C-alpha positions in Angstrom: -79.6 43.3 -32.3 -79.4 40.5 -29.7 -77.7 38.3 -32.2 -75.0 41.0 -32.8 -74.2 41.2 -29.0 -73.9 37.4 -28.8 -71.5 37.3 -31.8 -69.4 40.1 -30.4 -69.1 38.4 -27.0 -68.0 35.2 -28.7 -65.4 37.0 -30.7 -64.0 38.6 -27.5 -63.8 35.3 -25.7 -62.0 33.7 -28.7 -59.6 36.6 -28.9 -58.8 36.3 -25.1 -58.1 32.6 -25.4 -55.9 33.1 -28.3 -53.9 35.8 -26.5 -53.5 33.5 -23.4 -52.4 30.6 -25.6 -49.9 32.8 -27.3 -48.5 34.0 -23.9 -48.2 30.5 -22.6 -46.4 29.4 -25.7 -44.1 32.4 -25.5 -43.4 31.7 -21.8 -42.6 28.0 -22.5 -40.3 29.1 -25.4 -38.3 31.3 -23.0 -37.4 28.4 -20.7 -33.7 27.4 -20.8 -32.6 24.1 -22.2 -30.6 21.7 -20.0 -28.7 18.6 -20.9 -29.5 15.7 -18.6 -27.7 12.5 -17.5 -29.0 9.3 -16.0 -27.2 8.5 -12.8 -25.7 4.9 -12.8 -23.7 2.8 -10.4 -19.9 3.2 -10.5 -17.7 0.2 -10.8 -14.8 -0.6 -8.5 -12.5 2.4 -8.0 -8.9 1.6 -9.0 -6.1 2.9 -6.8 -3.2 4.6 -8.6 0.1 4.5 -6.7 3.8 4.7 -7.3 5.8 1.6 -6.4 9.5 0.6 -6.3 10.9 -2.5 -7.9 12.6 -4.7 -5.3 14.1 -8.2 -5.3 11.9 -10.8 -3.8 14.8 -12.1 -1.7 17.2 -9.4 -0.2 19.9 -11.1 1.9 22.0 -8.9 4.3 25.7 -9.7 4.1 27.5 -9.8 7.4 30.6 -11.4 9.0 30.2 -14.1 11.7 33.3 -12.7 13.4 34.5 -9.2 14.3 37.6 -7.6 12.9 39.2 -5.0 10.6 38.1 -5.1 7.0 41.1 -5.7 4.9 39.6 -5.8 1.4 36.4 -5.0 -0.4 35.9 -6.8 -3.7 32.4 -5.5 -4.7 30.7 -2.2 -5.4 27.1 -1.2 -5.3 25.2 -2.3 -8.4 27.8 -5.0 -9.2 26.5 -8.5 -10.2 28.1 -11.4 -8.5 27.9 -15.2 -9.0 27.5 -17.8 -6.3 30.8 -18.3 -4.4 32.4 -15.0 -5.4 34.5 -13.3 -2.7 32.8 -10.2 -1.4 34.8 -9.0 1.7 37.9 -10.1 3.6 39.0 -9.5 7.1 42.5 -9.1 8.6 43.3 -12.6 9.7 46.2 -11.9 12.2 44.1 -12.0 15.3 42.2 -15.1 14.1 45.4 -16.9 13.2 46.7 -16.2 16.7 43.5 -17.5 18.3 43.7 -20.6 16.1 47.3 -21.2 17.2 46.2 -20.9 20.9 43.4 -23.3 20.3 45.7 -25.8 18.6 48.1 -25.6 21.5 45.3 -26.2 23.9 44.5 -29.4 22.2 48.1 -30.6 22.5 48.2 -29.7 26.2 44.9 -31.6 26.8 46.2 -34.6 25.0 49.4 -34.6 27.1 47.4 -34.3 30.3 45.2 -37.2 29.2 48.2 -39.3 28.5 49.7 -38.6 31.9 46.4 -39.4 33.6 46.1 -42.7 31.8 49.7 -43.7 32.6 49.1 -42.9 36.3 45.9 -44.9 36.3 47.8 -48.0 34.9 50.5 -47.6 37.6 47.8 -47.4 40.3 46.0 -50.5 38.9 49.2 -52.5 39.3 49.6 -51.3 42.9 46.0 -52.3 43.7 46.7 -55.7 42.3 49.7 -56.0 44.6 47.5 -54.6 47.4 49.9 -51.7 48.0 47.0 -49.1 47.8 43.3 -49.3 48.4 40.5 -49.5 45.9 39.3 -46.0 46.8 42.7 -44.6 45.6 42.2 -46.2 42.2 38.8 -44.6 41.8 40.3 -41.2 42.3 42.7 -41.7 39.4 39.9 -43.1 37.2 38.0 -39.8 37.8 41.2 -37.9 36.9 41.3 -39.8 33.5 37.7 -38.9 32.8 38.4 -35.2 33.6 41.4 -35.2 31.3 39.4 -36.7 28.5 36.7 -34.1 29.0 39.3 -31.3 28.8 40.6 -32.8 25.6 37.2 -32.8 24.0 36.7 -29.2 25.2 40.0 -28.2 23.7 39.1 -29.9 20.4 35.8 -28.1 20.2 37.5 -24.7 20.9 40.1 -25.5 18.2 37.3 -26.3 15.7 35.6 -23.1 16.6 38.8 -21.2 16.0 39.3 -22.9 12.6 35.7 -22.0 11.7 36.3 -18.4 12.7 39.4 -18.3 10.5 37.3 -19.5 7.6 34.7 -16.8 8.4 37.3 -14.1 7.6 36.3 -14.4 3.9 32.7 -13.5 3.1 31.5 -15.1 -0.1 28.2 -14.8 -2.0 25.7 -17.6 -1.2 23.5 -16.8 -4.2 23.9 -15.1 -7.5 22.5 -11.5 -7.6 23.2 -7.8 -7.5 25.0 -6.1 -4.6 23.2 -3.0 -3.2 23.8 -0.6 -0.3 27.5 -1.4 0.2 28.2 0.4 3.4 31.8 -0.3 4.5 35.3 0.6 3.4 38.7 -1.1 3.9 40.3 -0.3 7.3 36.9 -0.1 9.0 36.3 -2.3 12.1 33.1 -4.3 11.8 31.2 -6.1 14.5 29.6 -9.5 14.4 26.4 -9.4 12.3 26.9 -5.8 11.1 25.3 -5.4 7.7 28.0 -4.7 5.1 25.8 -4.8 2.0 22.6 -6.3 0.6 22.6 -9.2 -1.9 19.5 -9.0 -4.0 18.4 -12.0 -6.1 16.9 -10.3 -9.1 15.6 -13.5 -10.8 12.3 -12.7 -9.0 11.0 -9.2 -8.7 8.4 -7.6 -6.4 6.7 -4.2 -6.5 6.7 -2.4 -3.1 4.0 0.1 -2.5 2.7 2.0 0.6 -1.1 1.9 1.0 -3.0 4.7 2.8 -4.2 3.9 6.3 -7.6 2.4 6.2 -7.3 1.2 2.6 -7.9 -2.6 2.2 -5.1 -4.2 0.2 -6.2 -5.3 -3.2 -5.4 -8.9 -4.1 -4.5 -8.1 -7.7 -3.3 -5.1 -9.8 -1.4 -4.0 -12.8 2.0 -2.5 -13.4 1.7 0.2 -16.1 4.7 0.5 -18.4 5.5 3.7 -20.4 5.0 1.6 -23.6 1.4 1.1 -22.7 2.0 -2.6 -21.8 0.4 -3.9 -18.5 1.9 -6.6 -16.3 -0.2 -8.5 -13.8 0.5 -8.2 -10.1 -0.7 -10.3 -7.2 -0.4 -9.5 -3.4 2.4 -11.5 -1.8 2.7 -9.9 1.7 1.4 -7.0 3.8 3.1 -5.4 6.8 1.8 -6.4 10.2 1.6 -2.8 11.4 1.5 0.7 9.9 4.7 2.8 9.6 5.1 4.9 12.7 5.9 8.1 10.8 3.8 7.9 7.6 1.0 5.8 9.0 1.0 3.9 5.7 1.1 0.1 5.2 3.9 -1.5 3.2 2.7 -4.1 0.7 4.6 -6.2 -1.8 3.1 -7.5 -5.0 4.8 -10.3 -7.0 5.5 -9.7 -10.6 5.2 -12.6 -13.0 8.3 -13.4 -15.1 9.6 -12.9 -17.8 10.3 -9.2 -17.3 10.9 -6.5 -19.8 14.5 -5.2 -20.0 13.3 -1.7 -18.9 12.5 -3.0 -15.4 15.6 -2.7 -13.2 16.0 -2.8 -9.4 15.1 0.4 -7.7 13.0 1.7 -10.6 9.9 3.8 -9.7 6.9 2.4 -11.5 3.2 3.2 -11.8 0.8 0.7 -10.2 -3.0 0.4 -10.5 -4.7 -1.7 -7.9 -8.1 -3.2 -8.3 -9.2 -2.1 -4.9 -12.9 -3.0 -4.2 -15.1 0.0 -3.3 -16.1 -0.3 0.4 -19.2 1.9 -0.1 -21.6 2.1 -3.0 -21.0 5.0 -5.3 -22.7 6.7 -8.2 -21.1 7.9 -11.5 -21.9 11.4 -12.8 -20.3 13.8 -15.3 -17.8 16.3 -13.9 -19.9 19.1 -15.2 -22.8 18.0 -13.0 -21.0 19.1 -9.9 -21.9 22.5 -8.5 -19.5 24.0 -5.9 -21.5 27.1 -5.1 -22.9 25.7 -1.8 -21.2 24.8 1.4 -20.8 21.3 0.1 -20.7 19.9 -3.4 -24.2 19.4 -5.0 -25.9 18.2 -8.1 -29.2 19.3 -9.6 -32.0 16.8 -10.0 -34.4 17.2 -12.9 -38.0 16.2 -12.4 -41.3 17.4 -13.9 -39.7 20.3 -15.7 -38.0 21.7 -12.5 -34.5 21.4 -11.0 -33.7 21.0 -7.3 -30.2 20.9 -5.7 -29.0 17.8 -3.8 -25.9 17.7 -1.6 -23.5 14.9 -2.3 -20.1 13.6 -1.1 -17.4 13.4 -3.8 -15.4 10.2 -3.5 -13.0 10.6 -6.5 -12.5 12.6 -9.6 -11.6 10.9 -12.9 -10.9 12.2 -16.4 -14.5 12.8 -17.4 -16.6 11.6 -14.5 -16.9 11.9 -10.7 -17.7 9.2 -8.1 -20.2 10.5 -5.6 -22.2 9.1 -2.7 -25.8 10.3 -2.3 -29.3 9.2 -1.5 -30.3 9.0 -5.1 -32.0 6.1 -7.0 -30.1 4.8 -10.1 -31.6 6.2 -13.3 -32.5 9.6 -11.8 -32.0 12.4 -14.3 -29.7 15.2 -13.3 -28.4 18.3 -15.1 -25.0 17.5 -16.7 -23.9 21.0 -17.8 -24.4 24.6 -16.8 -25.3 24.0 -13.2 -23.8 27.4 -12.1 -26.8 29.0 -13.8 -29.6 27.1 -12.0 -31.7 28.2 -9.0 -33.9 26.0 -6.8 -37.3 25.3 -8.4 -36.2 26.8 -11.7 -38.3 25.8 -14.7 -36.2 24.3 -17.5 -36.6 22.3 -20.7 -34.8 18.9 -21.2 -32.6 18.7 -24.2 -33.3 15.4 -25.9 -30.1 13.2 -26.3 
């Protein structure tokens, strides 16, 4: 009888253990699967910008004298060769000024001749002791003054001749005319910009960098054909633009250039800007926007816990984040909107 009770007790214990084991197995089977991802360090973050093709040397065209524009020989977009006539002023006032200057030279020459003749006569009188030496010195000074007036008149005459030659504005370099701003009949001032002569033998890409962004030393120009052209930083503005608060930068483009690149074209630029702060790379699906700030879910020991992060940039398939998280930490890559803090999950093997 005692043996039967012992056997019955053993059977009950075995049955209870079996039921507990089956319940644990069923509970573990009900846990949701999650796909995980090992966090790794992101590389340098490229900066994508739109740029404008500009000539490396852009020369403002202006007259050295004022006057009324008589003729315009070029239009915007026209290619010119060195020495081509661009603009011409009405020369009537300049011709009159040149005539006045030439007459001034003749008058000064006549005054000098009279002063020299008078000096010679006074020298003869001094030799005969008809006049004193002091009187002779006064006529010598008069000759010097007349000579100085002749030199001044000659300089003014040369200046007038130069001004006459300035009435025709010619191209000092070969290139393309842009921004032609004047029309015949318009009165222009000295130094007023009439047009811009762009030497298109060398091209630059002009971009505007966001405030606080360090200028990259190198970059790439992305063509629609898929071709990439190397860029290198040539210059950066000394101050930010007062309205946009952006910094103008120019990147030199190495020749030869494809025929599709023309002055003024808008191009796509990718700059290899170094990342100032360390960043981590995670899948886009790992980001959870349900909280007040973006967060990810860290997987450890069969549980998940949320961790707030700062999103630095979004790419095609990944996001760059900043967080206090060791490299190699496993996070949930998909389905984060279904998770709760401390939730038990099963990791899906890759």
